TORGUTI-32384 format. One record per residue (C-alpha): residue number from 1; residue in three letters; x, y, z. Coordinates in steps of 0.5 Angstrom, whole numbers, plus 2048, in hexadecimal, padded with zeros to 3 digits. Layout:
// residues N
TIVO   n res   u   v   w
TIVO NUM Ala   X   Y   Z
...
END
This chain:
// residues 496
TIVO   n res   u   v   w
TIVO   1 Met 858 838 8C5
TIVO   2 Leu 85A 834 8BF
TIVO   3 His 85A 837 8B8
TIVO   4 Ile 85B 835 8B1
TIVO   5 Arg 861 837 8AD
TIVO   6 Val 863 836 8A6
TIVO   7 Ile 86A 838 8A4
TIVO   8 Ser 86E 837 89D
TIVO   9 Thr 873 832 89D
TIVO  10 Ala 87A 832 899
TIVO  11 Ser 877 82D 894
TIVO  12 Gly 871 831 892
TIVO  13 Ala 86C 82D 896
TIVO  14 Lys 867 830 89C
TIVO  15 Ala 869 82D 8A3
TIVO  16 Val 863 82D 8A8
TIVO  17 Gln 865 82E 8AF
TIVO  18 Val 861 82E 8B6
TIVO  19 Ile 864 834 8BA
TIVO  20 Tyr 863 837 8C1
TIVO  21 Tyr 867 83D 8C4
TIVO  22 Lys 86B 83D 8CA
TIVO  23 Asn 86E 843 8CD
TIVO  24 Arg 86D 847 8C7
TIVO  25 Arg 871 841 8C3
TIVO  26 Arg 86D 83D 8BE
TIVO  27 Val 86E 835 8BF
TIVO  28 Val 86C 830 8BA
TIVO  29 Phe 867 82B 8BE
TIVO  30 Lys 867 826 8B8
TIVO  31 His 869 826 8B1
TIVO  32 Ile 863 823 8AD
TIVO  33 Gly 866 823 8A6
TIVO  34 Ser 868 826 89F
TIVO  35 Ala 863 827 899
TIVO  36 Arg 865 828 892
TIVO  37 Ser 85E 829 890
TIVO  38 Asn 858 82D 892
TIVO  39 Asp 854 827 894
TIVO  40 Glu 85A 824 898
TIVO  41 Leu 85A 82B 89C
TIVO  42 Glu 853 82B 89D
TIVO  43 Ser 853 824 8A0
TIVO  44 Leu 859 825 8A4
TIVO  45 Lys 856 82C 8A7
TIVO  46 Leu 850 827 8A9
TIVO  47 Val 854 822 8AC
TIVO  48 Ala 857 828 8B0
TIVO  49 Gln 851 82B 8B2
TIVO  50 Asp 84E 824 8B4
TIVO  51 Leu 854 824 8B9
TIVO  52 Ile 853 82A 8BC
TIVO  53 Asn 84B 829 8BD
TIVO  54 Asn 84D 822 8C0
TIVO  55 Phe 853 823 8C5
TIVO  56 Thr 852 82B 8C7
TIVO  57 Pro 84D 82A 8CC
TIVO  58 Glu 851 825 8D0
TIVO  59 Ile 859 827 8CF
TIVO  60 Pro 85D 82B 8D3
TIVO  61 Leu 861 82E 8CE
TIVO  62 Phe 868 82E 8D2
TIVO  63 Glu 867 827 8D4
TIVO  64 Glu 866 824 8CD
TIVO  65 Leu 86C 820 8CC
TIVO  66 Lys 86A 81C 8D3
TIVO  67 Leu 863 81A 8D0
TIVO  68 Asp 863 813 8CC
TIVO  69 Asn 85E 815 8C7
TIVO  70 Leu 862 81B 8C5
TIVO  71 Leu 869 816 8C5
TIVO  72 Leu 865 812 8C0
TIVO  73 Leu 863 818 8BC
TIVO  74 Asp 86A 81A 8BC
TIVO  75 Lys 86C 813 8B9
TIVO  76 Ser 867 813 8B3
TIVO  77 Glu 868 814 8AC
TIVO  78 Phe 863 817 8A7
TIVO  79 Leu 861 812 8A1
TIVO  80 Gly 85C 816 89D
TIVO  81 Val 854 816 89D
TIVO  82 Tyr 84F 811 89B
TIVO  83 Leu 848 813 898
TIVO  84 Thr 845 80D 89C
TIVO  85 Phe 83F 811 89E
TIVO  86 Leu 83D 812 897
TIVO  87 Tyr 83E 80B 896
TIVO  88 Glu 83A 809 89C
TIVO  89 Val 834 80D 899
TIVO  90 Leu 834 80B 892
TIVO  91 Ser 835 803 894
TIVO  92 Lys 82F 804 899
TIVO  93 Leu 82B 807 893
TIVO  94 Ile 82C 802 88F
TIVO  95 Ser 82A 7FD 894
TIVO  96 Gln 824 801 896
TIVO  97 Ile 822 800 88E
TIVO  98 Gly 823 7F9 88F
TIVO  99 Ile 829 7F9 889
TIVO 100 Asp 82E 7F5 88E
TIVO 101 Lys 829 7EF 88E
TIVO 102 Ile 82D 7ED 887
TIVO 103 Asn 833 7EC 88C
TIVO 104 Arg 838 7EF 887
TIVO 105 Gln 83D 7F3 88C
TIVO 106 Met 842 7F5 886
TIVO 107 Leu 83C 7F7 882
TIVO 108 Met 839 7FB 888
TIVO 109 Asp 83F 7FF 889
TIVO 110 Leu 840 801 882
TIVO 111 Val 839 804 882
TIVO 112 Val 83B 808 888
TIVO 113 Ile 842 80A 885
TIVO 114 Arg 83E 80C 87E
TIVO 115 Ile 83A 811 882
TIVO 116 Val 840 814 886
TIVO 117 Asp 845 814 881
TIVO 118 Pro 843 811 87A
TIVO 119 Ala 849 80E 877
TIVO 120 Ser 84B 808 873
TIVO 121 Lys 84A 801 876
TIVO 122 Leu 851 800 878
TIVO 123 Arg 852 807 87A
TIVO 124 Ser 84C 806 87E
TIVO 125 Ile 84F 800 882
TIVO 126 Glu 855 805 884
TIVO 127 Leu 850 80A 886
TIVO 128 Leu 84D 806 88B
TIVO 129 Glu 853 805 88E
TIVO 130 Thr 855 80C 88E
TIVO 131 Tyr 84E 80F 891
TIVO 132 Phe 84C 809 895
TIVO 133 Gly 852 804 896
TIVO 134 Ile 84E 7FF 893
TIVO 135 Lys 852 7FA 88F
TIVO 136 His 850 7F6 889
TIVO 137 Arg 854 7F1 884
TIVO 138 Arg 854 7F3 87D
TIVO 139 Gln 854 7EC 87C
TIVO 140 Asn 84E 7EB 880
TIVO 141 Phe 84A 7F0 87B
TIVO 142 Tyr 84C 7ED 875
TIVO 143 Glu 84A 7E6 878
TIVO 144 Ser 843 7E9 87B
TIVO 145 Ala 841 7EE 876
TIVO 146 Pro 83E 7EA 870
TIVO 147 Glu 839 7E7 874
TIVO 148 Trp 836 7ED 877
TIVO 149 Leu 833 7EF 871
TIVO 150 Ser 82E 7E9 872
TIVO 151 Leu 82C 7ED 878
TIVO 152 Lys 828 7F2 874
TIVO 153 Gly 821 7EF 875
TIVO 154 Ala 822 7EE 87C
TIVO 155 Ile 824 7F5 87D
TIVO 156 Glu 81F 7F8 879
TIVO 157 Lys 81A 7F4 87D
TIVO 158 Ile 81D 7F6 884
TIVO 159 Val 81D 7FE 882
TIVO 160 Val 815 7FD 87F
TIVO 161 Asp 813 7FA 886
TIVO 162 Phe 817 800 88A
TIVO 163 Ala 813 805 885
TIVO 164 Lys 80C 801 887
TIVO 165 Lys 80E 801 88E
TIVO 166 Asn 811 808 88F
TIVO 167 Tyr 80E 80C 889
TIVO 168 Ala 807 809 889
TIVO 169 Phe 809 806 882
TIVO 170 Asn 803 802 87F
TIVO 171 Phe 805 802 877
TIVO 172 Asp 7FF 807 876
TIVO 173 Leu 804 80D 873
TIVO 174 Leu 80B 80C 870
TIVO 175 Phe 810 811 86C
TIVO 176 Tyr 815 80E 867
TIVO 177 Asp 81A 812 863
TIVO 178 Val 821 810 860
TIVO 179 Thr 828 813 85F
TIVO 180 Thr 82E 812 85B
TIVO 181 Leu 835 810 85E
TIVO 182 Tyr 83B 811 85A
TIVO 183 Phe 841 80D 85A
TIVO 184 Glu 849 80F 859
TIVO 185 Thr 84A 80C 853
TIVO 186 Phe 848 80C 84C
TIVO 187 Glu 847 805 84A
TIVO 188 Glu 840 802 84A
TIVO 189 Asp 83E 7FB 84C
TIVO 190 Ala 837 7F7 84D
TIVO 191 Leu 835 7FB 853
TIVO 192 Arg 839 802 852
TIVO 193 Lys 836 805 84C
TIVO 194 Asn 836 80C 849
TIVO 195 Gly 82F 810 849
TIVO 196 Phe 82C 816 84B
TIVO 197 Ser 830 818 851
TIVO 198 Lys 82D 81C 857
TIVO 199 Asp 834 81E 859
TIVO 200 Asn 836 821 852
TIVO 201 Lys 83B 81B 851
TIVO 202 Ser 838 819 84B
TIVO 203 Gln 83F 816 848
TIVO 204 Gln 840 812 84E
TIVO 205 Pro 83C 80B 84F
TIVO 206 Gln 837 80B 855
TIVO 207 Ile 832 807 858
TIVO 208 Leu 82A 809 85A
TIVO 209 Val 828 808 861
TIVO 210 Gly 821 808 863
TIVO 211 Leu 81F 80A 86A
TIVO 212 Met 818 809 86E
TIVO 213 Val 817 80D 874
TIVO 214 Thr 811 80E 879
TIVO 215 Lys 80D 815 879
TIVO 216 Glu 812 817 87F
TIVO 217 Gly 818 816 87A
TIVO 218 Phe 81A 80F 87D
TIVO 219 Pro 81D 80B 878
TIVO 220 Ile 81A 804 878
TIVO 221 Ala 81D 800 871
TIVO 222 Tyr 821 802 86B
TIVO 223 Ser 823 7FE 865
TIVO 224 Val 829 7FF 860
TIVO 225 Phe 829 800 858
TIVO 226 Ser 82D 800 853
TIVO 227 Gly 82F 807 851
TIVO 228 Asn 82C 807 84A
TIVO 229 Thr 825 805 84D
TIVO 230 Phe 820 80B 84C
TIVO 231 Glu 81D 80D 853
TIVO 232 Gly 816 80C 851
TIVO 233 His 817 804 850
TIVO 234 Thr 81A 804 857
TIVO 235 Ile 814 805 85B
TIVO 236 Leu 80F 7FF 859
TIVO 237 Pro 815 7FA 85B
TIVO 238 Val 816 7FD 861
TIVO 239 Val 80F 7FE 863
TIVO 240 Asn 80D 7F7 861
TIVO 241 Arg 812 7F4 865
TIVO 242 Phe 810 7F8 86B
TIVO 243 Ile 809 7F6 86A
TIVO 244 Glu 80B 7EE 86A
TIVO 245 Lys 810 7EE 86F
TIVO 246 His 80B 7F1 874
TIVO 247 Ser 805 7EF 872
TIVO 248 Val 802 7F6 871
TIVO 249 Asp 7FB 7F6 86E
TIVO 250 Glu 7FA 7FE 86C
TIVO 251 Phe 7FF 804 86E
TIVO 252 Thr 800 80B 86A
TIVO 253 Val 807 80C 867
TIVO 254 Val 809 813 866
TIVO 255 Ala 80F 815 861
TIVO 256 Asp 811 81A 85C
TIVO 257 Ala 80F 81B 855
TIVO 258 Ala 814 817 852
TIVO 259 Met 810 811 855
TIVO 260 Ile 80A 812 851
TIVO 261 Ser 808 80E 84A
TIVO 262 Ser 802 80B 848
TIVO 263 Gly 805 804 849
TIVO 264 Asn 807 806 850
TIVO 265 Ile 800 808 851
TIVO 266 Gln 7FD 802 84F
TIVO 267 Glu 802 7FE 853
TIVO 268 Phe 800 802 859
TIVO 269 Leu 7F9 801 858
TIVO 270 Gly 7F9 7FA 857
TIVO 271 Asn 7FD 7F9 85D
TIVO 272 Asn 7F8 7FD 862
TIVO 273 Ile 7FE 802 862
TIVO 274 Asn 7FB 809 863
TIVO 275 Tyr 800 80F 861
TIVO 276 Ile 802 816 861
TIVO 277 Val 807 818 85C
TIVO 278 Gly 809 81F 85A
TIVO 279 Ala 807 821 853
TIVO 280 Arg 80B 824 84D
TIVO 281 Leu 806 82A 84B
TIVO 282 Gly 80A 82C 845
TIVO 283 Asn 809 825 842
TIVO 284 Leu 801 826 842
TIVO 285 Ser 7FD 827 83C
TIVO 286 Asn 7FC 82E 83A
TIVO 287 Glu 7F4 82C 83B
TIVO 288 Met 7F6 82A 842
TIVO 289 Ile 7FA 830 844
TIVO 290 Asp 7F4 835 841
TIVO 291 Arg 7F0 831 846
TIVO 292 Ile 7F4 832 84C
TIVO 293 Asp 7F5 83A 84A
TIVO 294 Lys 7EE 83B 84A
TIVO 295 Lys 7EC 837 850
TIVO 296 Ile 7F1 839 855
TIVO 297 Ile 7F0 83F 85A
TIVO 298 Arg 7F7 842 85A
TIVO 299 Glu 7F7 843 862
TIVO 300 Asp 7FB 840 867
TIVO 301 Gly 7F8 839 869
TIVO 302 Gln 7F4 838 863
TIVO 303 Ser 7F3 832 860
TIVO 304 Ile 7F0 82E 85B
TIVO 305 Arg 7EE 827 859
TIVO 306 Leu 7EE 824 852
TIVO 307 Lys 7ED 81D 84F
TIVO 308 Ser 7F3 81B 84A
TIVO 309 Glu 7F6 815 847
TIVO 310 Tyr 7FA 814 84E
TIVO 311 Gly 7F5 814 853
TIVO 312 Tyr 7F3 81B 856
TIVO 313 Leu 7F7 821 854
TIVO 314 Ile 7F7 826 85A
TIVO 315 Cys 7FA 82D 859
TIVO 316 Asp 7FC 832 85E
TIVO 317 Tyr 7FE 839 85E
TIVO 318 Ser 803 83D 862
TIVO 319 Ser 805 844 861
TIVO 320 Leu 80C 842 864
TIVO 321 Arg 80D 83D 85E
TIVO 322 Tyr 80A 842 859
TIVO 323 Arg 810 847 85B
TIVO 324 Lys 815 842 85A
TIVO 325 Asp 812 83F 854
TIVO 326 Lys 812 846 851
TIVO 327 Tyr 819 847 852
TIVO 328 Glu 81B 841 84F
TIVO 329 Met 817 842 849
TIVO 330 Glu 819 849 848
TIVO 331 Lys 821 847 849
TIVO 332 Gln 820 841 844
TIVO 333 Ile 81D 846 83F
TIVO 334 Gly 822 84B 840
TIVO 335 Lys 827 845 83E
TIVO 336 Ala 823 843 838
TIVO 337 Lys 823 84B 835
TIVO 338 Val 82B 84B 836
TIVO 339 Ile 82C 844 832
TIVO 340 Ile 827 847 82D
TIVO 341 Glu 82B 84E 82C
TIVO 342 Thr 832 84A 82C
TIVO 343 Pro 831 843 829
TIVO 344 Ser 838 841 82A
TIVO 345 Lys 837 840 831
TIVO 346 Ser 831 83B 82F
TIVO 347 Lys 830 836 834
TIVO 348 Lys 82A 832 837
TIVO 349 Val 825 838 83A
TIVO 350 Lys 81E 836 83C
TIVO 351 Phe 81A 83C 839
TIVO 352 Ile 81D 83B 832
TIVO 353 Lys 81B 838 82C
TIVO 354 Thr 81E 837 825
TIVO 355 Thr 81B 837 81E
TIVO 356 Gly 820 835 819
TIVO 357 Glu 826 839 81B
TIVO 358 Gln 822 83F 81E
TIVO 359 Ile 822 83F 826
TIVO 360 Glu 81C 843 829
TIVO 361 Leu 818 843 830
TIVO 362 Asn 813 83D 831
TIVO 363 His 80D 842 832
TIVO 364 Ala 809 83C 833
TIVO 365 Leu 80D 839 838
TIVO 366 Ile 80D 840 83C
TIVO 367 Glu 806 840 83C
TIVO 368 Lys 805 839 83E
TIVO 369 Ser 80A 83A 844
TIVO 370 Asn 807 841 846
TIVO 371 Lys 800 83D 847
TIVO 372 Leu 803 839 84C
TIVO 373 Leu 807 83E 850
TIVO 374 Gly 806 83C 858
TIVO 375 Ile 803 836 857
TIVO 376 Lys 805 82F 859
TIVO 377 Gly 802 828 857
TIVO 378 Tyr 801 821 85B
TIVO 379 Tyr 7FE 81B 858
TIVO 380 Thr 7FA 816 85D
TIVO 381 Asn 7F4 811 85C
TIVO 382 Leu 7F2 813 863
TIVO 383 Asn 7EB 816 862
TIVO 384 Glu 7E9 81C 866
TIVO 385 Asn 7E5 818 86C
TIVO 386 Ile 7EB 814 86E
TIVO 387 Ala 7F0 81A 86D
TIVO 388 Asn 7EE 821 86B
TIVO 389 Asn 7F3 826 867
TIVO 390 Gln 7F7 829 86D
TIVO 391 Ile 7F8 822 870
TIVO 392 Ile 7FB 820 869
TIVO 393 Ile 7FF 826 868
TIVO 394 Asp 802 825 870
TIVO 395 Arg 804 81E 86F
TIVO 396 Tyr 808 820 868
TIVO 397 His 80B 825 86C
TIVO 398 Glu 80E 820 871
TIVO 399 Leu 812 81D 86C
TIVO 400 Tyr 817 821 86D
TIVO 401 Lys 819 81D 873
TIVO 402 Val 81C 818 86E
TIVO 403 Glu 820 81D 86B
TIVO 404 His 822 81F 872
TIVO 405 Ala 824 818 874
TIVO 406 Phe 828 818 86D
TIVO 407 Arg 82C 81E 86F
TIVO 408 Ile 82E 81B 876
TIVO 409 Ser 830 815 872
TIVO 410 Lys 834 818 86D
TIVO 411 His 837 81E 871
TIVO 412 Asp 837 81C 879
TIVO 413 Leu 838 814 877
TIVO 414 Gln 83C 816 871
TIVO 415 Thr 839 810 86D
TIVO 416 Arg 83C 813 866
TIVO 417 Pro 840 812 863
TIVO 418 Ile 841 80B 863
TIVO 419 Phe 848 808 862
TIVO 420 His 846 801 862
TIVO 421 Phe 847 7FD 85B
TIVO 422 Lys 843 7F7 85C
TIVO 423 Glu 83B 7F6 85D
TIVO 424 Glu 83C 7F2 864
TIVO 425 Pro 840 7F8 868
TIVO 426 Ile 83C 7FD 865
TIVO 427 Asn 835 7FA 868
TIVO 428 Leu 839 7F9 86E
TIVO 429 His 83B 800 86E
TIVO 430 Ile 833 802 86D
TIVO 431 Leu 831 7FD 872
TIVO 432 Ile 836 801 878
TIVO 433 Cys 834 808 875
TIVO 434 Phe 82C 806 876
TIVO 435 Leu 82D 803 87D
TIVO 436 Ala 831 80A 87F
TIVO 437 Leu 82B 80E 87C
TIVO 438 Val 826 80A 880
TIVO 439 Val 82A 80C 886
TIVO 440 Ser 82B 813 884
TIVO 441 Lys 824 814 882
TIVO 442 Gln 822 811 889
TIVO 443 Ile 826 816 88D
TIVO 444 Glu 824 81C 888
TIVO 445 Leu 81C 81A 889
TIVO 446 Thr 81D 819 891
TIVO 447 Thr 822 81F 893
TIVO 448 Gly 81F 824 88E
TIVO 449 Asp 827 826 88C
TIVO 450 Ser 82B 824 886
TIVO 451 Ile 82F 81E 886
TIVO 452 Arg 835 823 885
TIVO 453 Lys 833 827 88B
TIVO 454 Phe 832 821 88F
TIVO 455 Leu 839 81E 88E
TIVO 456 Thr 83C 825 88F
TIVO 457 Glu 839 825 896
TIVO 458 Cys 83B 81D 898
TIVO 459 Lys 842 81E 895
TIVO 460 Lys 843 823 89B
TIVO 461 Val 842 81D 8A0
TIVO 462 Thr 849 81A 8A0
TIVO 463 Asp 84D 815 8A4
TIVO 464 Ala 854 817 8A6
TIVO 465 Arg 858 811 8A6
TIVO 466 Met 85D 811 8AC
TIVO 467 Leu 863 80C 8AD
TIVO 468 Asn 865 80A 8B4
TIVO 469 Lys 86C 809 8B3
TIVO 470 Ile 86D 805 8BA
TIVO 471 Thr 867 800 8B8
TIVO 472 Asn 868 801 8B1
TIVO 473 Lys 860 801 8B1
TIVO 474 Glu 85C 806 8AC
TIVO 475 Thr 857 80A 8B0
TIVO 476 Arg 852 80F 8AC
TIVO 477 Ile 84F 815 8AF
TIVO 478 Arg 848 817 8AB
TIVO 479 Thr 846 81F 8AA
TIVO 480 Arg 840 821 8AE
TIVO 481 Leu 839 820 8A9
TIVO 482 Ser 836 827 8A7
TIVO 483 Glu 82F 828 8A8
TIVO 484 Lys 82E 828 8A0
TIVO 485 Ile 831 821 8A1
TIVO 486 Arg 82D 81F 8A6
TIVO 487 His 827 822 8A2
TIVO 488 Tyr 829 81D 89C
TIVO 489 Leu 829 817 8A1
TIVO 490 Arg 822 819 8A4
TIVO 491 Ser 81F 81A 89D
TIVO 492 Leu 823 813 89A
TIVO 493 Asn 820 80F 8A1
TIVO 494 Leu 827 80D 8A2
TIVO 495 Pro 82A 80D 8A9
TIVO 496 His 82F 812 8AC
END
C-alpha cells in the first residue's frame, strides 16, 4: 500500500514523497517535490494523493519499475500549481452574464484577477501569469485601456438585460446610494476633491461613486462625481440619465436621508419618479415632533402616516431601536456633563449650548430627542392604496443591499484607496471594479455564500504542473472536486 510522507530538508523546505514498505523497510516510490509554503505543501500532498488514488489498484508494488507509466512518472518534475479551475469558473460566469460580448479579453482577465487578488493593473498582469499561466503584454494594456472607457454604456446595458432575464427586473424599484473613495495623495484636481469622507480621510482628496442596484442587490449602473459634490445632488443626474437611456416611464427609487430636499422632491414628482427616502427626524419642527409624539403607539410594529412638505412622513417604533437610542443619548449627556464640569476639555458635544461664556446642558434638545427615542421616519409620495406603511418600511430597510455591495467593493475587491492620479485611469479602475462587483454579486445571490468563502473553496481545486523530462511536455493533474464545489457549479448552472 502506498502512503504519503512529509519530511524536512536541510534547506528548511518540506519534501513530499509517496512511499511503501517492503520487508519492513521504507521504499520511496515517488518523490513529488519540495514546498516552501503551506499552500505549496497542500498542493504537493494533493498530487501525491491523486497519484495513490489513480495508480494503486493496478500496480504490483514489487514490479513498479517495469511499468512504462511509472517510468514516465519517475522522469517527471513538479513545476508548481495553477488555479485554472477558478479562472474557468469566473470566465464562464462572465460569459453567462454576457459581458464577454464586448470582446475585450484583457479587460475580462483583469476583472477576474480583481476578484481573485486585487492589485494594481500592472501587478494584475503579473498575477494572471502566476495564478493561471495567462500572459499579457504591458504594452497591449497601455494601448487598449483608453478605449475601454467607451464601453461603459454597452456594459451597463448588458448588465440590465441580464437582470431583466434572471431577476425579473422591470424598473419598478431601484436602490441608490453613494460612497467616497479616497486617494493616496494630498493634491486635488478637477475630479479629486476634498469633501465629507465616509472613510474618515477628510484631508485626502476623493471621488464620489453612486451605485444603483435591484431589490436583490444586483448592481446595474454607477456614476462617478468629483469629491466635493454634495451626495444629495448626485441622485437626480443618475436617475434622469437612467430614465432617458432605458426609456422608463415610471419607477420607485429608494435612497437614504441625505438625498432628500425640497428641490429633489419636486424633480422626482416632475419626472414621474416615485421615492422612498429616509427622514432625519431631528431636523423636524417642534410642532411636527409633538404630532409624532402624540400619535404614535410605542409598541413594536406600530406606525403612523402624516402629511409633510416632503410628501407622506411614515414613522415606526422599535423597542430595540429605543434601547439603542437611549443608550447613545445618555452617553452623549454624560460627555456633556464632563465638559461642563471641566471647561478646559471643551469640544463639540451634542447636548451642550453656550450662552456668552456660560456652558450648560441643552435641556430643550434633550427633551426633543427623548420624544423621538425608538422612532424612525421615511418620506414617500406613494399613497396608502399603492403601498401601505409596512411595505414602505420594508423597502427602505432593503437599502442595506447597496451598502453591502459597497462593502464588497471596498473590502473584498479593494476599490480603495486609489493610487491613480489622472481622470482616465481612475474611471477605468472604477469600471473594472464595477464589473468585478457584478460577477461577485451574481455568485453570492446564486450560491448563498459570500464571495470570500466561494474563492476559498475554489482555490482548493488546483492543477499540479508536471514536466515530462523525456518529452519536455507539461501535463497537469487536477484535484478532485469536493461536494461543496459541485454544489456551487449546480447553483451557478455551470457544467461539471
